KOLVEXSE-664560 format. One record per atom (N, C-alpha, C): residue in three letters; y, x, z. Coordinates in steps of 0.001 Angstrom, whole numbers, padded with zeros to 6 digits, always signed. Layout:
ALAYXZ ...
This chain:
UNK+038340-021836+016238 UNK+038406-020895+014918 UNK+037889-019513+015137 UNK+038412-018841+016010 UNK+038285-017709+016422 UNK+036661-017539+016693 UNK+036026-018220+017312 UNK+034365-018100+017679 UNK+033671-018124+016434 UNK+034260-019049+015454 UNK+033709-019233+014237 UNK+033481-017571+013666 UNK+034702-017128+013510 UNK+034754-015591+012898 UNK+033974-014836+013640 UNK+033936-014906+014829 UNK+032926-013965+015651 UNK+031443-013999+015368 UNK+031161-015305+015065 UNK+029772-015767+015025 UNK+029401-015352+013696 UNK+030203-015346+012477 UNK+030040-015002+011635 UNK+029654-013478+011425 UNK+030664-012994+011942 UNK+030632-011296+012130 UNK+029464-010901+012639 UNK+028916-011307+013813 UNK+027606-010964+014278 UNK+026607-011182+013380 UNK+026648-012419+012778 UNK+025326-012768+011785 UNK+025458-011616+010804 UNK+026413-011318+010205 UNK+026583-010224+009045 UNK+026444-009018+009559 UNK+026504-008624+010674 UNK+026296-007364+011302 UNK+024835-007246+011463 UNK+024061-008257+011975 UNK+022720-008130+012159 UNK+022127-007724+010711 UNK+022589-008871+009774 UNK+021985-008561+008326 UNK+022206-007160+007834 UNK+023224-006641+008210 UNK+023835-005057+007687 UNK+023012-004269+008295 UNK+022503-004452+009519 UNK+021357-003486+010379 UNK+020169-003665+009705 UNK+019867-004791+009822 UNK+018202-004878+009173 UNK+018166-004373+007657 UNK+019389-004648+006730 UNK+019441-004175+005401 UNK+019338-002421+005573 UNK+019958-001997+006493 UNK+020038-000549+006711 UNK+018819+000142+006762 UNK+018255-000727+007628 UNK+016751-000191+008221 UNK+015941-000406+006917 UNK+016060-001580+006279 UNK+015152-001585+004749 UNK+015648-000569+003772 UNK+016805-000275+003898 UNK+017090+000882+002807 UNK+016577+002123+003336 UNK+016443+002373+004568 UNK+015671+003664+004690 UNK+014265+003672+004696 UNK+013721+002789+004638 UNK+012200+002594+004434 UNK+011590+002765+003061 UNK+010731+003074+002819 UNK+009912+003201+001446 UNK+009722+001930+000924 UNK+010096+001682-000414 UNK+009950+000508-000747 UNK+008229+000120-001151 UNK+007400+001095-001160 UNK+006009+000865-001297 UNK+005201+001468-000142 UNK+004378+000750+000404 UNK+003497+001115+001400 UNK+001627+001014+001085 UNK+001037+001569+001755 UNK-000429+001355+001392 UNK-001069+001272+003029 UNK-001866+000290+003029 UNK-002369-000060+004593 UNK-003918-000185+004127 UNK-004787+000273+005164 UNK-006216+000269+005043 UNK-006834-000299+006092 UNK-007539-001226+006173 UNK-008011-001750+007080 UNK-009670-001749+007059 UNK-010625-001849+007988 UNK-011871-001809+007881 UNK-012619-002722+008882 UNK-013701-003327+008743 UNK-014555-004054+009639 UNK-016086-004046+009116 UNK-016989-003979+010237 UNK-018288-004242+009858 UNK-019009-005427+010329 UNK-019565-006034+009399 UNK-020499-007387+009738 UNK-021974-006991+009665 UNK-022492-008016+010398 UNK-023999-008095+010318 UNK-024606-008650+009042 UNK-023720-009519+008464 UNK-024104-010129+007063 UNK-024530-009117+006037 UNK-025359-009086+005130 UNK-025595-008325+003965 UNK-024502-008080+002974 UNK-024446-007252+002369 UNK-023442-006891+001182 UNK-023329-007817+000378 UNK-024526-008381-000300 UNK-024481-009787-000892 UNK-023643-010855-000474 UNK-024109-011106+000838 UNK-023441-012326+001589 UNK-022143-012094+001448 UNK-021725-011046+002171 UNK-020281-010701+002423 UNK-019241-010729+001122 UNK-020037-010129-000074 UNK-019337-009990-001201 UNK-018983-011538-001824 UNK-020212-012476-001662 UNK-020126-013740-002273 UNK-018941-014548-001515 UNK-018572-014489-000177 UNK-017766-015146+000548 UNK-016377-014770-000048 UNK-016031-013235-000140 UNK-014722-012783-000679 UNK-014586-013285-002107 UNK-015538-013183-003027 UNK-015350-013367-004201 UNK-015101-014816-004683 UNK-015555-015643-003693 UNK-015349-016939-004043 UNK-013940-017733-003397 UNK-012902-017270-004368 UNK-011605-017469-003998 UNK-011155-018618-003828 UNK-011905-019816-004548 UNK-011472-021016-004674 UNK-012026-021847-003156 UNK-012795-020837-002369 UNK-013195-021199-001018 UNK-012339-020701+000150 UNK-011360-020097-000457 UNK-010548-019479+000654 UNK-009893-020410+001734 UNK-009345-021398+001186 UNK-008794-022323+002021 UNK-009607-022575+003297 UNK-010895-022607+003063 UNK-011991-023008+004074 UNK-011978-022095+005497 UNK-011338-020716+005183 UNK-011640-019665+006065 UNK-010546-018784+006256 UNK-009872-018526+005083 UNK-008730-017477+005012 UNK-007438-017866+005688 UNK-007089-017106+006770 UNK-005868-017744+007593 UNK-004620-017845+006836 UNK-004474-017083+005830 UNK-003200-017091+005044 UNK-003123-017946+003515 UNK-004405-018832+003674 UNK-004306-019593+002446 UNK-004614-021207+003046 UNK-003765-021859+002861 UNK-003890-023247+003250 UNK-004088-024053+002217 UNK-003548-023865+000963 UNK-003664-024745-000235 UNK-003644-023620-001313 UNK-004595-024181-002223 UNK-005111-023083-003485 UNK-004925-023940-004866 UNK-004217-023614-005665 UNK-004425-024522-006994 UNK-004512-023409-008060 UNK-005673-023583-008739 UNK-006030-023002-009981 UNK-004724-022945-010984 UNK-004553-021757-011601 UNK-003537-021671-012672 UNK-004056-021712-014136 UNK-003694-022362-015220 UNK-004293-021964-016608 UNK-003982-020350-016869 UNK-004606-019829-017666 UNK-004590-018437-018138 UNK-005918-018042-018562 UNK-006152-016635-018298 UNK-007130-015847-018711 UNK-008528-016083-017810 UNK-009423-016788-018466 UNK-010408-017112-017462 UNK-011419-015796-016995 UNK-011122-014593-017425 UNK-011713-013591-017056 UNK-010759-012780-015855 UNK-009465-013330-015926 UNK-009058-012711-014928 UNK-007941-014184-014277 UNK-008780-014877-013273 UNK-008480-016369-012924 UNK-007070-016042-012127 UNK-006070-016931-012111 UNK-005029-016895-011309 UNK-004688-018199-010521 UNK-004306-018025-009246 UNK-004193-019202-008224 UNK-002855-019352-007959 UNK-002053-020287-007404 UNK-001051-020287-006838 UNK-001720-020783-005135 UNK-001286-019628-004232 UNK-001733-020118-002912 UNK-000465-020227-002088 UNK-000514-020843-000899 UNK+000362-021139+000046 UNK-000100-021109+001399 UNK+000597-020896+002305 UNK+000334-020841+003657 UNK+001185-020423+004624 UNK+001029-019936+005937 UNK+002011-019782+006808 UNK+002849-018510+006423 UNK+002554-017823+005648 UNK+003360-016457+005167 UNK+003962-016888+003898 UNK+004126-018272+003615 UNK+004842-018519+002120 UNK+004007-018596+000969 UNK+004147-018653-000326 UNK+003481-018966-001479 UNK+003553-017842-002336 UNK+002354-017526-002925 UNK+002464-016721-004017 UNK+001372-016896-004908 UNK+001364-016060-006244 UNK+000153-015999-007270 UNK-000652-015250-006901 UNK-001967-015433-006907 UNK-003040-014634-006670 UNK-003745-014134-008020 UNK-004022-013156-008732 UNK-004695-013092-009755 UNK-005948-012025-009533 UNK-007151-012488-009727 UNK-008130-011543-009763 UNK-008280-010831-010849 UNK-008124-009397-010666 UNK-007933-008363-011662 UNK-009213-007688-012008 UNK-010111-007754-010915 UNK-011365-006955-011084 UNK-012350-007664-010195 UNK-013803-007350-010904 UNK-014821-008018-010031 UNK-015676-006844-010302 UNK-016480-006252-009412 UNK-017725-005598-009431 UNK-018727-005613-008421 UNK-019497-006900-008511 UNK-020465-007313-007562 UNK-021594-006316-007306 UNK-021948-006048-006299 UNK-021327-006667-004966 UNK-020491-005889-004377 UNK-019843-004777-004963 UNK-019198-003724-004537 UNK-017638-003862-004263 UNK-016846-004819-005104 UNK-015594-004379-005590 UNK-014913-005902-005999 UNK-013817-006225-005286 UNK-012995-007096-005812 UNK-011543-007083-005511 UNK-010813-007052-006717 UNK-009445-006489-006762 UNK-008445-007735-007228 UNK-007496-007973-006375 UNK-006369-009057-006686 UNK-005225-008445-006713 UNK-004263-009309-007520 UNK-002828-008855-007689 UNK-002122-010064-007152 UNK-001098-009752-005925 UNK-000360-010670-005273 UNK+000864-010661-005851 UNK+001662-011543-006179 UNK+002995-011695-006849 UNK+003718-012687-006003 UNK+004385-012659-004940 UNK+005149-013532-004117 UNK+006655-013383-004338 UNK+007084-012680-005377 UNK+008385-012547-005802 UNK+008984-011354-005155 UNK+009380-011317-003888 UNK+009878-010510-003072 UNK+008792-009293-002640 UNK+007481-009849-002785 UNK+006469-009024-002533 UNK+005232-008728-003440 UNK+005046-007859-004000 UNK+004109-007544-004986 UNK+003142-006657-004538 UNK+001742-006955-004595 UNK+000736-005791-004024 UNK-000594-006253-004535 UNK-001403-005069-004723 UNK-002808-005148-005101 UNK-003588-004977-003618 UNK-004818-005929-003578 UNK-005624-005972-002573 UNK-006831-005550-003274 UNK-007421-004338-002649 UNK-008870-004017-003193 UNK-009683-004138-002020 UNK-010872-004954-002267 UNK-012017-005519-001144 UNK-013116-004746-001444 UNK-013510-003566-000782 UNK-014517-002762-000848 UNK-015564-003168-000029 UNK-016914-003226-000726 UNK-017872-003896+000225 UNK-019036-002871+000309 UNK-019814-002328+001322 UNK-020798-001478+001196 UNK-021434-001562+002358 UNK-022750-001046+002179 UNK-023742-001143+003153 UNK-023107-000527+004492 UNK-023294-001134+005926 UNK-022767-000248+007165 UNK-023736+000602+007585 UNK-023184+001277+008387 UNK-024180+002579+008950 UNK-024960+001756+010081 UNK-024922+000823+010157 UNK-025689-000096+011341 UNK-026834-000854+010689 UNK-027768-000414+009905 UNK-028645-001211+009240 UNK-028327-001825+008061 UNK-028644-003283+008258 UNK-028703-004173+007019 UNK-027364-004747+006888 UNK-026385-004741+007652 UNK-025115-005150+007593 UNK-024281-004607+006552 UNK-022970-005025+006634 UNK-021896-004655+005510 UNK-020671-004165+006343 UNK-019853-003265+005511 UNK-018541-002857+005865 UNK-017785-003115+004619 UNK-016749-003761+005080 UNK-015542-004205+004123 UNK-014421-003412+004422 UNK-013831-002699+003499 UNK-012504-001915+003756 UNK-011374-002723+002628 UNK-010272-003095+003457 UNK-009433-003814+002374 UNK-008035-002668+002281 UNK-007776-002498+000980 UNK-006689-001603+000778 UNK-005554-002257+000133 UNK-004509-002250+000790 UNK-003271-003178+000211 UNK-002326-001929-000195 UNK-001897-002044-001398 UNK-000914-001190-001886 UNK+000255-002257-002541 UNK+001232-002113-001547 UNK+002331-003213-001860 UNK+003695-002479-002035 UNK+004579-003412-002747 UNK+005986-002952-003026 UNK+006958-004277-002703 UNK+007909-003786-001862 UNK+008860-004718-001418 UNK+010405-004202-001942 UNK+010904-004734-002684 UNK+012028-004203-003467 UNK+013377-004763-002599 UNK+013534-005868-002247 UNK+014417-006383-001432 UNK+014713-005711+000040 UNK+015865-005000+000240 UNK+016016-004392+001307 UNK+016057-005113+002878 UNK+016454-006172+002884 UNK+016590-007083+003874 UNK+015118-007511+004237 UNK+014317-007935+003340 UNK+012907-008357+003570 UNK+012048-007196+004067 UNK+012496-005905+003215 UNK+011777-004794+003914 UNK+012078-004301+005203 UNK+013454-004617+005593 UNK+013733-004327+006708 UNK+013270-005000+007984 UNK+013115-006418+007589 UNK+012410-007396+008485 UNK+010829-007011+008805 UNK+010232-006115+007936 UNK+008943-005652+008059 UNK+008731-004836+009569 UNK+009758-004353+009906 UNK+009868-003454+011090 UNK+009358-004273+012223 UNK+009557-005708+012188 UNK+009052-006425+013233 UNK+007670-006910+012888 UNK+006820-006611+011985 UNK+005681-007093+011740 UNK+004708-005902+011467 UNK+003604-005965+011943 UNK+002535-004953+011359 UNK+002315-005150+009995 UNK+002245-003695+009268 UNK+002024-003869+007959 UNK+000529-004247+007572 UNK-000170-004115+008577 UNK-001722-004204+008384 UNK-002245-005822+009004 UNK-001212-006279+009591 UNK-001737-007543+010532 UNK-002202-008648+009487 UNK-001682-008912+008583 UNK-002562-010042+007611 UNK-003968-009562+007205 UNK-004201-008512+006893 UNK-005376-007866+006625 UNK-006491-007715+007654 UNK-005898-007441+009101 UNK-006630-007688+009942 UNK-007119-009174+010525 UNK-006145-010070+010305 UNK-006228-011534+010619 UNK-007511-011979+009605 UNK-007215-011677+008511 UNK-008316-011880+007383 UNK-009767-011421+007689 UNK-009720-010182+008129 UNK-011050-009713+008350 UNK-011681-010189+009586 UNK-010953-010562+010475 UNK-011334-011397+011479 UNK-012213-012805+010986 UNK-011090-013468+010336 UNK-011819-014816+009624 UNK-012643-014918+009052 UNK-013108-013471+008336 UNK-014422-013448+007549 UNK-015446-013197+008406 UNK-015236-012645+009404 UNK-016285-012554+010424 UNK-016731-013897+010889 UNK-015795-014616+011120 UNK-016157-015951+011809 UNK-016830-016719+010799 UNK-016254-016634+009607 UNK-016922-017223+008237 UNK-018438-016998+008119 UNK-018640-015507+008595 UNK-020044-015092+008569 UNK-021060-014872+009783 UNK-020539-015541+010651 UNK-021195-015981+011858 UNK-021016-014719+012746 UNK-019690-013757+012591 UNK-019839-012518+013306 UNK-018642-012669+014249 UNK-018373-011931+014861 UNK-017197-011477+015647 UNK-016738-009960+015721 UNK-015789-009851+014857 UNK-015441-008209+014565 UNK-014017-007942+015097 UNK-013742-006615+015278 UNK-012490-006224+015569 UNK-012298-005238+014406 UNK-011211-005584+013564 UNK-010993-004657+012442 UNK-010300-003160+012845 UNK-010318-002143+012341 UNK-009479-001317+012604 UNK-008829-000676+011612 UNK-007609-000095+011535 UNK-006626+000264+010458 UNK-007235+002046+010287 UNK-007411+002369+009062 UNK-007816+003782+008905 UNK-006959+004466+008297 UNK-005740+004038+008139 UNK-004449+004961+007721 UNK-003401+004138+007850 
């Protein structure tokens, strides 16, 4: 019985430390990552804007279910290795910008995908800006073990693969 109390105490202590770290961190963050592709701006935007095609290439989207709602701002329930959430397309400015709002309950964020001509000829440059809020202090504390831009970097690499390119994204803030 004594070992049970010690075990429970250790687990409670770890949770308290993680919550303390989370409490000391801001509940909002902005991450911005960029990559350049050989594909044209139009081709690159077309792949990004085809949200229903994301399960074919996007590493965070294994399943996607369209939800009823405003056809001008379509919403989808997505699930993948990071859990499940609702994604709503809140803005489209072809071929320059796509904006989505993600609501995963404990994580709420806006992703803005900006597509512009690259400085290397006819290619494209994609900048993804994530503006996120994590209110739960334990979940926020757990982010200390994970890069805040890692999901964006994986997505930009996968976009490169989809476009027949190999890229190495870089964080710009």
